Structures are given as structure tokens and as C-alpha cells.
N, C-alpha and C positions, 0 to 999 in steps of 0.2 A: 902386347896388351897394349891397349890404348885406354888413357884417363882423361877423361872430360873434367875440365874445371867449371864448375856452375857458380855464377856470379849471385850473391842473396839479393833479394828484390829490394829495391829501397824502401827505407822508411821513412813514410809521410807523417809529418809532425802533425799533430791533433788541433782541431780550430777550437778556438775559445768560445765558452758558453756561460752562460747563467741560470740558475735554478730558481723557481720561485714557487713555494709551498705554503699553503692555507690549510689551518685547521680550523673548523666550527666548532663549537660546543655540543651539537646535536648528533654528531658523527665521529667518533671516537676510531672508527674503524680506517678514517681518512687521517691518520696521526701523522705528522711530518716525517718520523721516520720510515713508516711505511711508504710514502710518497718518493722520499729520496731515494731508498731500495730499489723501486721501478724506474725513476729518472737515472741513478746512475748505471743499470743496466742497459737502458735507452742510450746512454753516453758513448759505454763501450762498445756497441754495434757500430755506432757512427763515426766513431773516433773524434769523439768531441773531449774535451778538458774543462771540468767546471770549475770557473775562477771565482765564482761569488755564488752566495746562496741568500735570495730573499724571503723571509720567512714572516708571515703573520700567523700567529698561534691565539687560537681562540677568538677570531673575529668573524664577523658573519660578511658573506657575499653579496648582500643586496645591493650595497653600494662602496664606491671607491674612500668615501668618507669614513676614517677612522682605522683604514687600513695603511698604516705608516710605511711597511715595506712594498706595496705594491704602489704607492705614490712615489716612494723613492726612485724606484725602477723606472716607473713611466718619466721621472722628472730627469735622471740619469741619461736614460735614452734622447730625450728632446735637447739636452744640452750637451749630447755628442760625449760625456763624461765617462763612455765605456770602452773597454779594451775586448768587448767580445762581439759576434755577430749572430750567436743563436740565444734564445730564452727557452727554457725546458719547463713543461708545466705536466703534473699527473694528467689531468683531464679538463675538460671544458668546465665544469662545474667548479673545480679547484680556482680557475680564473675568474670566475665569480656567477652569482645567481641575479645578475642584473635583471630588474622587471622590464627593463626596456632592452632588447637582445642587440640593439643598435649601440649601446653604449659599450657591451663586450666587444663588438666589431671594432668601434673607435679605437679603444685602447690597441688593439692588434693592429690598425692602421695604422697608428703612430710609429710602433715598432718598425714595421714593414717600410715604411718611409724612411728611417733611419739608418735602413740595410741590416736591421736585425729582425730575424726569422723565429716565429714562434712555434713550438711544436709540443703537442699534446702527446705525451708518452705512451698511455694507456688506451688511447682511443684505437679504432680498427681502422682508420683512414691517414692517409699521409696528407699534412697541410701543406700540399703543393701549391694551392691556389686553382686546381682545375675544378671541373663543374661538380665532381664527387664530393670533395672535400667541402667545397662551398655550400652545398644542398645540407650536408651532414652536420656541418657547424653551426647553420641557422636553425637547424630543427631541434640539436642538442642546446642551443642557447635558450630556446623558446622553452624546451623540456625544463631546464634547470631552473629558470625563473617560476615555470609552473610548480614545480616540487615544493619552492618556498612558499608560494600562494596556498596549496593545499594543505602543507604542514602548519601554517598559520592558523587556517581555520580548524584542523584538527587539535591544536593546542588551545584554541578557545573553547572548543566545545568541551575538551576534557576540564579544562580549569572551572566551566559553567558546571559539568556535573559535580565536579568536588564541592562547589560552594552550596550545590543543593543537598549535599549529603552533610554539609554543616562543618567542612574543613578550610581554614585559610590559605588563601593564595599569594605568596610572595608579599615581600614587604615587611617593614618592623611593626611592632606592635606600638599602639598610641600610648601618650601618657596614663597611667591608671589601669593598664591592663598588659597583660603577659601573653606570650606564645609559649606553648608546651606541646612538647613532641610526643605522638602515640604512636604506638605499634598498630598492625593490622588489626588486631583484636580490641582497640581502644584503649589499651593499659598505658598509663602514664609512664613514660620514660625519663624525661628531663625539661626541665624550663629553658627555653633559648634564650641567651644574651643577645644583645643589640648586634648584630653582623654574624651570628651563628646561623647553620643551615641543618635541615636535616640529614643524617646520615646514609639512611638508606630508602631507596624507591619506593619501599611498601611502606614507609612512614608517612604519617599525615600529622599537620599542625592543627592545633584548636586554640582558641582562646579562653583565659581565665582572668579572674578580677586580680589586679596586681596587689602591691603594698597597700595597707591601711592608708598611710601616711597621704599617698597619692590619690587614694579614692576620696579622702577628704578634700583634697585640694579642688578635684574634679567637681564633686558636689557643690563646694562653695563656688566656682565659677558660675554654674549653672543658677544658683539662687542669686548671686550678684547681679546676673544680667535678667533675669526674669522677676525676681521681687524688688530688687532695691534699685532698677533702673540704671544700671552704671553701662557704659559702652566698653567695647572691647579694649580701645586704647587706655581707658582707664583701670580696667581689669589688669592687663599687662603691665603696667606701671606699678599697680600694687603688690603684684608678684615680684617683681623684680627688687622694689622696695624692701619687700620682706625676706629677701635672699633665697626664695623656692626656686629649686633648678630643675629646668625642664627635662623631658627625656633626652634629647640630643645635646644636652649642657650648653647651649645658648640662651640668649636672653630672650626674654618673652615678648611677643609682639603681637598687635592686632589681628594681623592675619592668621598668626597660630590660634589665637583663642575664637576667631570665627570659624576656624576649621573645625575645632574642638566641639563648638557649640552645634554644628551641624553633622557631626560623625554618629552613624546609628549603630556605632561599635557599641556606645554607651548603655544602650538598651537592648543589648545581646543581638543584635542582628549584624550579618554578613550582607555587604551590598558588593557588587563586582560589576564591571563594564560600565562605569560611570562615563568614562571617556574611552576612544578608541584611539590606537597607535599601531596598526597593523602595518608590517613591513616596514619598520624603521620610518613611519612618516609622522608628520608632525602631530602630536595628540588633539583630538577634536572630541567637544562634549559631546554625550549622546543623551537624547531626550529620556525621561524617566521610564518611559514604558518599553525601552530597551535594555533597564536595569535588569540584573540577574541578583534577586533578594531572597535570603532565607532567614525568617523571622524565628527569635526567642532560640538561638542556637545555644547561647549560653547563657549565665546569669548578668543581667546587667547591674550596673554600678549607679545609675541615675533612673529615678523614678519617672517613667512613661510620661505622666500627664505633666512634669516639669519641662521633659525634652520637646514634646508636642507644643508647649507653651513658647519656648524658644524659636520653634519653627514658624508659630503664627507671627511672632514679632518679625522675621525675616521676610514672610512673605507680605506682611504689611510695608514693608520698608520696599519691597519690590513692585509696589503697583506704581505705573506709570503716571506720574503727575504731569499735567499739563504745566507750560511755561508760566502762567499766570499761578498756578496753584503752588510752584515751586518759589516763585518770588514772595508770594505771600507767606508761605513758610519762613522764607527768609527775613522779611520783616518783623513776624513773631517772633523769631529766634533774637534778633538785635533789639525789641522791646523788652525781652525778657532777660536778656544778658547785658545790654547797653553796649555794646562792641562785638564786633564780628572777626574772627580770622579763621583761617583753614584748620588750626587745631582743635579750636572750640567745635568748628562743625563737625569735625570728624570724630570728638568725643561725645556726642550728642546720638541718642536713639532715635530721636523724634523727628531727625532732619536727614535728608539726602547728605552724603558724603560731599566733602569739596572737590572730588573729582568729578562728581555728577554733574555740578554747577558749572564745573569749567569745562564739560563735554557739550554741554546744551546750550551755554552762552558765549562759548568761545574765549573764557577766562574768567576767573573771579573778579577782575576789576569790570569788565562788562556787567556782571552780576550786582556787583556794589553800585555801579552807575543807575542802574534800572530802579532801585529802590532808594535812590537818593543818599546812600551811605558813603561818607567821605573816610577813607581810610588813614590811618595816622602817618602811614608812608607813602610817598608817591612811586605808584607804580607804571606809571607810564613808559619806563622802559622795558617792561615785558611785552608790551603791544608792539614797541619799535623793534624789539629783538624776533618777535615772531615774523613781522614783515622781513626784517633783514633774512632771515632763516629762508625765508621762500624766495627771497632774490638771489641768495647762495645757490639753491638749486637750478633757477635760469641761467646763472653764470656757467656753472657746472656743464650743464648741458649744451649750452652754446661752444664752451671749450670743447666738449666731445666733439661734436659735429666739425669744428675746425682742424682739430689734429687729425680726426681720421681722411679729411680731405687732404692733408699734407701728406698722407701716406702711413701714418704712425699708429700703432695699436695703443689702445687705452681703455682701461677697466677703471668704473668707479666702484671703490670700497664704503657701503654704507658705513660700516664699522671699521676703522675708525674714522671715516669720512676723508679718505684719501683719493686721488686721481695718480693711476699707476699707468705711467707713459713707457710705452715700448718694452714693458715687463722690468725696469730698471729706475725709473724717475719717478719718485714718490713726490706728490704736488699737493699740499693743502691749499684750501680757499677760504677765506674768513672777511667778513663783511664788519666793518668797525663804526660803529654809531658815534654821532658827534654829541659831545656832552660841553659843559660848562665847569670851569675851575672856579675856585674860591673867589678868585680875582675877576671873573667874568670873562676869563680867555676862552678860546675854544680848545678842545683838547679831545684826542683819540688814544683809546687805550687798547692796546691788543695784548691777550692772553696767549700765547703759543701753547700748542696741545705737547707736551714733553712725551707722552707716552706713545704718541703715532710716529714720532721721529720722522717728519717729511724732511726731504731734501731742498725742498723749496717751498716758502710759504707765501701766497699770495694774499697780501694786507688791503682790502679796499676800503679806501676812505670816501666817506659820504658826505652830502651838504649838511647845511644848517636844518633842513626838514627831513633829515634821515631818508632820503628817496634817492637821488642821483649820484652815482660815483664822480668823486672829485677827480681821483687818480689812484696808482697801483705801486704798491711797495714790494718788490720782490727780495725777499730775505732767505739767504741761504740758511740752512738748518742741519750743517754738519757738525758743528759743535755750539750749540746756542748758549750763549751768554746770558740772557735775561730769560725769564718765564713769563715776565710782564713787561711791556714798554709802552710809554706815554710818548704820544706825538703831539705835536704843535702845529700851528700854522707854516712855521718855518723851522727847521730843525738842523740847520747846518749840514756842512759838505758830507760829514761822515755818514748821516742817516739819510740824505737825500739824493746819495749816490746810487741808492738802491730804488729810487724813485722814478716811475715810468707814466707818460699820460694814458698809455695804452698798454696792450700786452702784445705788441708786435715782435718785441725783444725776444720774449718767451717761445712766440711761433717760429723765430728765427733758430732758437735752441733745439726745437724738436724736429724741425722739417727734415726729411732724409735728402741728402746730397751724392749724387753718384760720384765714384772716383773716375778721373780722365784716365789714369795709369793705376796697374795692380799694385799693393804693397808689396 
């Protein structure tokens, strides 16, 4: 009898992988658990071991902003902080419904360049870079984005239909009104508190008058504005002084009062689509012809004639005055009050706001000068600051050009006004105007940006005309001792050690140098 010894096949260790899952609020069938079940099955078939799971739950796939898990995963891949060579995703739509299909391809390309392969586990094609997979991915990326566009249109049409039927769509109730949930037969179920939502899909929300105390406050606001001639700022101040609590629990402001005085809900109307923000884009105002309006849906709490009288006042305000008409208005206001301030202008109903004057004449100081008014305070520094702000932009643009010529990557962050060089060095740029101390000597006051936490602050001192740079101070920002610093003509060795006649030293810090020998 011959016995043959068979050696068992060698065990191949699994390759490391990561999983990315995303669940959007409108697709519960794509729950993260269901996605992981398919992904785990795919991993077992391919001998892959899932080491890490990135999960975005309840996140839209329209863009990467707001998707912390996807952002972290791409960041980990870019910085090579990964110990895996595969990323497993349920399908193309879970990767994203980007409106530009090239954006989805871009993130996959980043992974591929780092040696990490992306697999779409539920798709019918293998993501092997071949012609078939390339065409299939392109088609499905376009369809994923198109699905979001179609869904956005359907949601808008459905919401508009609900408004025409008299049902409120989204948002909280305004001060003086309340939201009530009703069933499909129109029977009242419960008054919704701030933050509450309807419980069933068949339920609807309607508006009803709120507590009598709030209704009296709303009516007083309209009477004060229409009959007594009080401005929004004055009305807000009086409410705060009387201790009246707003619906949101914060102090009353002129903006909140202005919004209330123009809200048609107070006369029983529902208005929808005053602005558009489709597909997570920036909201844009719509012309009145595109608004969806349903009138007399519920009992109003303000008389219609008083409401429309308030609208007449706003319409009169909105009339575009000529420059001469605005200046004449400002002269009349000065003759009436004997003095001019931005606060007084904002409190007046008969005069354009201070911001309107600033926009039209390039600042309140210019408007004052044109009517011969001399304010109590010297505001010339505002014009100087505005001019130096423009020079800051010119210097930043020049620095960016020079940094890129040196082979460095550079990004300008408008907020909080920082140059990011080579993804690591944070540089702030400040122009410092020249002023005089009480003793008549020149001084320059630097205000450091504590919140932005720059690594280096370039402080540019300008000459006596506040026009031409004199020199540059490069202050390190690792542990700033001062939030504010005063510089004189001569500051001693301690401070002048940071002083330079040009920025060549900074350029030398940024310039990339080739190593002659490997480390």
C-alpha cells in the first residue's frame, strides 16, 4: 500500500484595506450596515482585511465639504498616513454625487497616485483601469450627479404644491405664531415646540396665532414703526430695555425687527422660494415673480392695512436717490439734529442708512466732507487704513508670484488672511500706518492676530505719508508675548534684530534646495 503525503497549500496573508461608507438622509436603504455587509463579502472574496472604516452618516454626497470622514481619508492618503493599499466603497453614488464628475475622478486619482486602489463592491465592473471600467465609471458618475438634480427639482415641486395647499414647509415659527401638526384629515394633533418635527410622513404643519402676549408685542412693533415713526434700531432697544424675550432667546436687533415688519405670515400668507439654494449652492434671491405665495391661509395677527403701510415705507426707502439727493438728505438731517453719527442715521426712517452712504461715497468721512460737516473725531485714519489694506493685497499678490517662481506651493486664505506656504508655513502680512505720539514722535502700532496663529508675521512700516514701505519686521509667532506692540524710529537690538530692508531673507527660507546626498 502506497501512502502519498500531500502538503497543504501555503496560507497567503490578506492585504490591508479600508472601507468608506456614506448614508444620506433620503436613502435609508443605503444604511451603513447594509453597505458594510456587501463590503465585507467583497473583502472575503478578495482576501482583504479591513483595518479601518471611514463613515459619513447623514451626509449629502454633493460635495466633499461637510464630509469629515472622506476628507480625513483623502488627507491620510495624501500624507501617506495609511497602512492599507485598498479602499472599498459600496458603489459610485456612495463615493459621491458630485455635480462635476471630474471631482469624483480627482479623488480617486489621488488615491491611485498614492498606491491605493479604490474598489466599488456592488458595481458590475472591475475597477481595473481598463476601457470598460473607465466608460462605466464616467457614465455612473454623471448619472449620480443627475439623480441629485432631478431629486432637487422634485423636492421643490412637492414643497411648492404643499404651500399652495396651505401647509408650512420647514423652518421654525416666527415670533407671535406657532406651528401645529395635523393629520391627513386636517385634525390638530400637537403644537410643535422650537426644534420639534412632525412624526409621520402623512402629517402636515400649519400656522396658528401664538400666545396673546407675543401677539400684543408684534402689533406694538408695527404700530411703533408705522404710526409713531420709530426706526428698527429704536424699537429693538426699547424691547431689550423692557426685558421682552424674543422667540430665539437672544437680544432684539434692528435686523430681526426689519425681518418681522416684512414677513407676510403676520397677515396669514405663506411665501416660499424667496431665495434659491439648490444642490447646496450659495443662496441667491429670487425676483418676486418667482415666489410661491398662498394668501389668507390662516388667521393673521396684524391688520392688513397696517402691514402694507409698513411695506410702503420700505418701498419709499428703496427708491434710488441720486448722489445730490442723498447729500441734500444728509444736510437736512444735520440741520434737524445738529450733529451726525452712523447710529443716528441708522435710527432714522427718513434717511438712508450709514452703510448706504459708505457704499455710495466710499466712506462716511467723504460724505461728511461733501456737505461741509466736521465730525468731532478725526477719522482720517480710516482712509489711510483702507489705502493700506489695498497695498496689503498688492504685496500678497507679489509674494505669491515670487514663492511660486521658487518652486513653492502657496495658498492665500482670505479668512483669516494668511499665506500658507508649502502646506506648513503660515504667514500673516500687516501694513502699519505711521502716527504721532503725545510727544510728537513717530510711532507704529502693531495688532497681532491671535486667532489666526501665524508662524511668521510680516509687519511693514510705512513712511510719513503712509504710502511707501520703509522696512519689514519678521516676527516669529510660535508663542507671541504681545497682542499689541509699539515701534518707534529706533527700537534697540532686541526688536531691530527682526528688522529687514527687504524680504530676501524670507525668500531664502522658502526656496527649495536639492540635497547633494540622500539622507
